N, C-alpha and C positions, 0 to 999 in steps of 0.2 A: 250713329255718330261716326264720322269719318276720322281716320288716323290723324289727318291734318288738324282737325278741330280739337282732338284730345291734346295734341302737342301745343297748340296755341293756348288752350285753356290752362295748361300746366307749364308754360314757358318759364315763368320766374322760378318755379321749383326746380325744373330741369337745369336752368342756368346755375342755380345755387349748388346743386349736386355736382355739376361739372366743375364749377369754380373751386370747390373744396376737394377735388380728386375722388369723388364717389364713383361708384360703378352702378349703372342702372339695373344690373341684374341682381344686385344685393337684396332686392325685395324678397327673393326666395328664401332668405336666411333670417327673416324677422322672427319667426317662431323659434329658431335655433338660439338666437340671441336672447330672447325672452326666457328660454329654458336655462341658458347660461346664467343670467341674472338671478333667477330663482334658486339655482344650485349654489351660487355664491352666497346669497342671503341665508341659505340653509347651513353654511359653514363648510362646504366641500372645498377641497384643494383644487386649484386651477388645473394642474396636470391631470387629475382624475376627471374633472369636468370635460376637458378637451378630449381626452381619450374616449369617454362615453359618447360625446356628441359627434366625434368623427366616425365612430362606428354606426351610430344611429342615422346620420345624414349622408354617409358614404363619401366623405371628403377627407383629405389628409389633415393631420393635426396642425400642420403649418397653415393650412387654409383657415382653420378655426381661429388660430392666433391672429392672422391677418384681418379676418372679419371682425373679431372682438375689438381689435385696435381701431379699425375704421369706424365701427359703430359707436365707439366711446368718445370720438372727437367732438368737442364742443364747437358748435357752429353759430356764428352770428348772421342772421338773415338780414340782408340789406334790401332796401326797396329798389326794384328794377324799373328804370324809366324806359318807356317805349317810344320809339320814333314813329310819329303818326304821319 
């Protein structure tokens, strides 16, 4: 499959991500966010979680806070109309 074909197949998803200020590189942090949610449900404090995850993933604590904020946004997906 060519790069163009992947983009075309996922055009509506990519447009939605772009429209809502997402970053296409965020996919790298899906596991980190899942760990964050698990640690929250276990009752850990946010500052402790952020410290642990920043050490584990090698990013700053500020980056963790930004990612958590971005991943927590509620998004309404709208139908995208294509010009044929």
